[in-house]
N, C-alpha and C positions, 0 to 999 in steps of 0.2 A: 459393456460386452453382453453378447448373449450367453445367458447362462449355462454353464457346463461345459463349454467352448473354450478351450486354452488356446491363445493365437500361437502360430510356428515362431518359432525364436526369433528368425529373423525378422519378423514383422513387429514380435514385439519390441524388441532392443531397439529397433527403427523410432518407434513411438515414442521409447523411453528418453533416445538421443534428441529427440524433438522436444521432450518434455525439458530437459536440462538445458538446451539451447534457448527457448524461451522465446526467441525473437517471431517476429510476423513471418519473414522469408521462409523460417524453419517451418511453421505450422502451414502455412501456405503448402508448400511442397508435402507436408504430410498428407493433406486432406487431398491435394490432386490425385496421389500414390494410391490413397483409398480408392476413390473415383474410380480410376483405371482398373483397378483389380475387381472392386463391386462390378463393374461395367461387363468386365472380361465372363464374370462369372455369370451375369444373368444372359449374354450372350449364348453363352455353352448351354446353360440350361434355364431355356424361356418359360418352361412350364412353372418356375417357383415364382414369376412375378406376385402371383396372388398372396404367397405369403411375405410380402412387405420389401422386395428387392427395391423395385420401380420407385414408391416413396423415399428410401433411402437413399437411393442415387440422386431424386431431385434435391434434398437437402443437400447432398455433399456439394453438388454442381452450385446450387446458392450461397452455400458457404466459401466455395471455390472464388466465386465474382464477388463477396464481400471482402475477402481476405487480397484479392487481387487490386483493389483499390487500395486500402490501408498499406500493401508493402508496396506501390507506387509512389505513396507519400514519404516512407521511411522505411525499408526492407529491415532494417536494426533493431528498430522500437520493439519493446517487449508486446506481445500478443495480445489484443484485448480477450478477455474471457475464455482464457488459454484453458482451464481445467473442462468448462462445460463443451469446447469443440473438441477437444480431443478424446472426450467421451464419446464424442459421435463416430470419430474416426475408429475407437475400437470397437463400439457396436456393429459399424458398417465391415471391420476386417473379421470381427465374429462371425459375422451372418455370413462373408464369403467364405470362409474356412470351413464352418459348418456345411454348407451347399456343396463348396468342390469336394470334400471327405466322402459326399454320400454318391455324387455324379461319377466319380474316380470308377467306383463300384457297378456302374449302370451298363446295359447294353450297348447304349448310345456311344460310351467312352470306348469300348472295346473294339466295335466296328465303325465308328465314324470318325474318319480322321479329322474331318472339320472341329467335332466337338474335341477331341482330343488335343488338338493344339490349340483350341481357346483355353481349355483348361490347363495347359502348360502356361498359358499366358497369367491366366486367372492364377496360378500360384508363384510366377516367377518373379525376380527381383530386376526393374529394369530403369536403368538410370535415363532421363533426358539427356539429349545431347548438350544444352544448353548448361547441363551441370557437369559432363563428361568429356565431351569434346565439341568444336563447333561452340566455345564459351559464348555467353553472352548474359548480359542483364536482363533475367526476365521481365521487370518491371517496366523497362522501359518500351514495352509491347504497347501498354496503355496510349501512351503519347504516340506511340506508330499509327495504331489504331483510329483515335481522333483527329488525327492530322490528315489520314487518310479520310474519315468523313467530311471533312470540309471541303474535299475536292468533287464529292460526290453531290448530286443531286438533294435538294433538302427532305423530299416527300419519298425517298428511296428505303425500304426496309431491309435490315441484314439480318441473315441465319447464319451463326456462327457452328459451324461442325468441327469437333476437333478429331484429328486423326491419331488414335493412340498410337505409341506411347507419348510423344512429346509435346500433341496437342492437347493432354490433358492437361499440362502445366501451361501452356500458353493461350490457350482458348478464353479462361476466363478474364484476363486482361482484354480482350477483343469483346466480349459479352458487357463487361463493365464499362466501355468506351459507348458501345450501340445503345444502352441502357440509359447511360447519364444525356445522351442525346436523342430520347424520344425515338429511336431508330429501331430497338429489337423488334425482330419478327417473332418473338416466344423465345423458349428457354433454350439454352445451348447445348446441342447432344454430342455425344461423341461414338466413332464408329471405329472397329478393329481390323485392318484388311488381315486376311489369311489366304496363304499361298494354297493353291489346291493343283490338281493336275492339269486342270483348264486354266488356270490363270490366278489371278489376284479375285478373290470375291468377298463381298461381305455378307454379314451374317443377317438372314432374313427377318429376323426379330429386331435387330437393330435399327433396319430399313423402314420396318413396320411401326418401330417409335415415334419415327420423324412427323411432323405435321401432317396431314391427308391433303392439304392443301396451303398455298401462301398467299400474302396478300399480292395484288399485282404488282408488279415492277420490283420484286424483291430480289437483291442480289446475295448468292449464297458464298460466305469467304470460310474455305477451308483453311485450319490453321495446323501445322504441325513443324518440324525441324527443318532444316535445310534440306531439299531434294538432291539427291544423287542422281541416278539416272531421271528421276521422274515418273519412274512407270506407275510407283506406287500411288502417286499423287493424279495421276490419269485413270488409275483403274478406277479410284474412287471418284473422281470427276466423273467418269461414266456413269456410275453406279446414279448418283445421285441427279445428273440429267434425264436419264430414263424414269426415277421418280418424279422428279419436277419438270415435265416436258415445256412449263411455259416459262421457267426462267432461262433467261437469256444470259446471264450474267454470274460465272463462276471465279470467284479468285483464291488464290493460294497465298496465304501469309507466312512468313516464317519471319524469325527476329532479325530485324533489320532490313526484310526484302518482302515484295510481292511480286506474284510471278500471274502470267496467264497461262492457266494449264490447257487451254481451248486449242492449241494448234498443235502442229508435228513436234515441235520444239517448246520447251519451258521458256518463256519469253519474261524477262525480267522488266518489272513495269516502273519501280522505284527502290530508292536504295538510302539506309540511312545507319549510322553506328550503330553497333551492338552492345557497346559496353560504356559504362559511366565514363566522363573525364573527370582527371585528378585523383584517381584512384591508385594506389600504391599497392601493388600486389607481384608476387613473385614473376609469375608467367608473363606479366607486361615487360619487365625489366629483362626477363630472359629472351623474350620475343625480340624485344629491342638491341639487345646485346650489350647493356649498360651493366656491367659487372659492378661498379661501386656501387651502383643504387641496390642490383641484386644481393650483394653481401650485408647491405647495410639492413634491408628487408628481412634478409634471414636473420641476421645478430638480434634485430628488434623483435621477433617471434621467439626468440628463446633458443637459437642453433648456435652453439658455444665455437664459433668459426676462430680460429688462431687469428690473434691480433696482429701477429707481426708478418712482415714479408705481402706480396701483391697476389692477391687470387685471381685466379683465372678461370675461365669456363672450358671444359671440356666433353664430348659427348660421352654419353655411357652407353654401350651397346653390349647385349649378350653377345654368346659365340655364334648363333644362328648367322648374323648377318655378315661375320668375316668368314665363316664356311660357306654358304649358299651365296654370298651375293646380297647388292643393298637393295632396298625397296625403293623403287620409282617412286616419283612425286606422282600424286594423285589429284583430284579434284577436291579431296579433303586436305591435303595439305600443304597444296600450293597455291590456292587462291589468298587474295588478301583477305576476303571476306572470311576465311575460316580461320579460327584461332583454335590451335589443336595442340596444347602441350603433352599430351598422353605420347606423341609419336616422337617425342623430343625431351627424353630425359637425360640430364646432364649430372656433371661432376663438378663441384667447387674445389680446388688445389689451390693450396700455396704455390706459387709458379715452379716449376720442376717436374719432375717424372711421377705420375701415377704410383707406380710401383716401389717410390720409395718414402711415400706420404705414411705420420704417424696418422695414429686415430683423432688427434686433434688437429690436424692440418685438411683434411679432405673429408667432403661430404658429398653422398648422392640424393639425388633429388627427382623421384619418379611420381608422374602424377597419376592420383588415383582418383579424382573428383572433388568438385565443390560443394560447397551447400552442406546439407544433413546427411547427404548420398555419401559424399567423401567423409564428412564426420563418423560415418556409422561404419564406415567401411575400415576407416583407422580404430577406431574402438573393439571391432572384431579382431584387426591383425594383433593388438595389444593380447588379446586373450588367447593368440598362439605363439608367445614371446618367447617359447624356447626355439623357435626355427628362425629368430631374428636377431640382430646383434641388439646390446644395451643400447640405451640413449637415443631411441626413436623421437622423431617429431612431427607433428603434422602443420603445415605452413599453408595458407593459400591454395588447398588441394593439393599438395604434394606431400608424399612420406618421404622424410628426410632421415637418412640412416648414415650414421659414421661408417667411413672405410675400415673394412677388415684386411690384413695381410694375412699371406700364405695360404688363400681356398686353395683348396683341392676337388676335383671331380669324386662324386661318391663311388658312382660304377669304376672308376679307375684305380681307386684305393682300396674298395671294399675287401678284396680278397688278403690282403697284404695286413689287415687288422688283427689284432689275437680274438680269439672268440669271446674274450670279456667285451672287448671293444665291440665287435660287430654285434653284439648282444644289447649294449648299449644305444647304440645307433638305431639298429632297426626298432628296438623299444619307442624311442625317439618318433620314427617315422607313424608307427600304430597311435603311439599319444597324440601325435599331430592330426590324423585322420578324427580320432575321437572329438580332438576341440574343434576340427572345421565341422564335423556333423552336427555338433552341439549350437555351434553359434551361429550355422548356417542354415538350419532346417527351414524349408518353404512351405512343408505339408506333409501328409502321411496319405499317400495314394494306395496304400495297402498292397496284397498280393493280386489283385486284378489287373492294373494298369500295367500295361507293358508297352515295348519298343521293338524294332528289328533291326539290330545291330548290323544283319548280313547285307540287309536291302542298300542301308545307306553307305556302308563300308563299299561296297560292289558299286553305287552310283560314284563315290568321290574316285574310286580307281577308275572307271570309265573316262571321268574329265581328265584324272593326271595322264592314262594314256595318249589322249587326245594333244594336251598339251606338250608332251614329251615326243610322240609321235615316235614310238619304239613300246615294244613289248613288254611285258615285266612278268617276274617269277608269281607273283600273286594272281591265279586266274580264277575262272567260277569253279573249277572243281575244288581249289585251295579252300574257297572260301565255303564251300558245302560240308567240307570236313572239320574246319577249325573254326569257324564262326557260327554260332546259334543264329537261328532266324526269330528267337523270342525270347526276351529277357524283361525281367521286371525293373519297371520304371524307377522303382523306391528299393529296388534291392531287395534281399531278404528279410531285411527287417520294414518293410514299407516306409523309408524316411526317404524323402525328395530333399536335398540340399543345395545349398550354390558352392559350386567347385570353381576352381581356377584353371580347370584342365585345357578347355578350348584356348587357353594363352600358354597357360605353365604344366606341359606335360613332358618336355626334352628332358632328356639325364642332365644337363648342364644346371637347369634348375636345382637340384641336389648337390649342394657341397660340404665338404669338410674343413674345418678348421682345428688348429691345434694338433694335428697328426703326427708333428714332428717331436712331440712329446710322448716317449713310447710309454712312460709311466702311468699316462692320463687317458681318459676317455676325450676323444674328439667330440666337439661341438657340430650339432648338424644345421646347416642353414638350407632354406626353400626360397627361390627367387619365384616373383610371380605371383605370389599368393593375393594379391590382390583383386577379389574376384569379380570387382564392379566390370570385369570386361569378361567373366566367365559365365555360367550358364548353369541349368538344373542338373544335378547327376547323383549318383549313390555311390556308396562305399566301394563295392564291388568294381566300379572303373576305375576308381583310384587305385585301389590293388592293381588292377591288371596293367595299367599304364605304368606304375612305379615296377612291377616284376619284368616287364618288357623291357622296357627304356635301360634300366639300371642290369639288364641281364643275370638275373639272380641266379647263383649256381643251388644245388640240391639243398646244402646245408643251411645257407641263408634264407632260403625257402622255408626250410623247417624251422628256424629262427623268428623268422618274421610271423609264420603262422601262430608259432607259440604266443609271440607277444600281441598279436588282433586278439586270439583267445582269451589273452589275461587283461587285456583295455578293454574288450565288450563283450566278455563274458560267455563267448562261444566262437568258432570257426568257423562256421555256415558261408558269413561272407566271405573270407579267403579263400574257401573250397570254390565257391562258386566265380569269384574273381579270377581263378587261375583259368576255370574254363572259360571266362570271357578275354582270355587275354589278346585273342586275335582282335579284340577291340581298339587297341593299342595302335594297331596301325590306322587307323581312322584318323585320330587327333593329330598326327605327324603328317598324313595327305591333305587335309585341310589346313594346316600351316604352310605347308609347299605351295598349294594353289593359292592363298590369300598371299603369301609373301613373294613368290616367284611366277609372275604373270608371264615374264617372258624367261623360259628356262633353256639357259647356255647349255655348251656340250659339257664342259666341267661341272657345273650343276645337277645336270642331268645323269651324270656319272655317280656323283656322290649321292643321289637321291634315289637310284637303283640300288647302291650297294647298302645302303642304309634300309630300304625296305625288303630287300632280299635277307639280311642280317636278321631282322624282326621278324620274318617269316618264318626264317629257318629256326630261330629260338621258339616259336610257338609250336612249330611241328615236333621239337625234341621234347616239349613238354607232355606229348601223347594225349 
């Protein structure tokens, strides 16, 4: 590790998770993670190449390729030379951390949205789709690439270009196959598409790092996760076609599929299985509806399902879907080639009513990611165990929790609690934020890095108005009065951490259990803590969302302010969070836009009523 540079907790603990796991697959994922972060750092700050980032990136990419070969042989085998290779990862992450913290404070970061966007990527925690959704066994990509090469002319060189994030994990398999066949047109590269006002662009520094010219007849293989619309793949394809005008063949490779990205639509050229046959994983049995094997697999992994009775699987859905409507099938969820257990949480119950199950009879299964990414998320959740029921398990990418009876929404019951109970509950909220910040820290942008809450909320509101086709209570005047146009990215303490807010902000995520016992303090639960689907944020955003979503009255706000001061050492973050409360509307609007692509009349009425209530609450804060 770079002398004097401490890794952010999120990155440090991920490396520790991989070290404990010890498998070739885990080490491969860790080195690929380091490659994409260091590449983002270099793209954001190309002037620091002379300080040694470029040679370190080259070393990482070569190591990724070596590990890809090992992983294709046996993913579960103990990693060779693990200590030496993890030391390379730590050195790379230390260099990235040091450079990013310096660049955050530069004029380029303050004035250039492209630089700021790359820095956010360089600090972020991103899971490739093959470990999070669109599940695939990445090591099958080597055979996929080798088989494809046999269909191509034997003299044809191949240049492999990864599209980060997913490409960083998958491209090494293509590079290994090209090298093994003597067909590599040089080392593999990776590029980060960034959305700008003019569309998707690539870093000039990354384009400049590509070979100045290619051998005659070279085919370029872009490697990425499965495309959705294909817009990103086409944008990258266009940039590379301009860079290499002599190249006539650019192919997009994703797990199990090859695409032609050159026409008006993404044409599938070849397709093959994306997972190994003969494996025994929960999501495979759940997808097939095989309840017997599903229950057997859960038991064999340590979930103490009741031995008596016949189990059945029922969908587990939060209040959002019952209130606003179902999510329509999409390309991600509906196609046979998409393996996405993330969208299908379920409960295993002994045949009967879920409301009558005891703790030994019913368990909930929520997918949080496979491989070291999911395992690391599970370890982080255990550090916040005060908000989760006892008896957690992690099986094949699922967080498994026992069913708890008597859960009641915090918002609807907070006023009825005694002051002692409220103090206890709100103290648990403050402690949870401290734990989340501690285990999820991604970096320290300091007090120079800012963002514009007003602009992004205004953009989301315009999208919502267009979709609902009606006027809303929140207009430009409201935005100007109640949402700042400048907020610190890392909050008052300058710490950026992984937050579940993008998916875990609704009031229904906060529940109480044990409130029927008037003499005891109820236990607090928070659903959706698995930040693998979240994003970077700060403590003030958590405070703003919680305060608005739960409509805290004055006494409750005072108790929460006191609790935050006790846990954090001062109340600056709480006071800044109240000034940022208008931002809470943003998370809700983004969810409505994501989950309600067609807004019915009844859903539109509910959205308008909730938005108005939130806006009025913010106004009442003064």
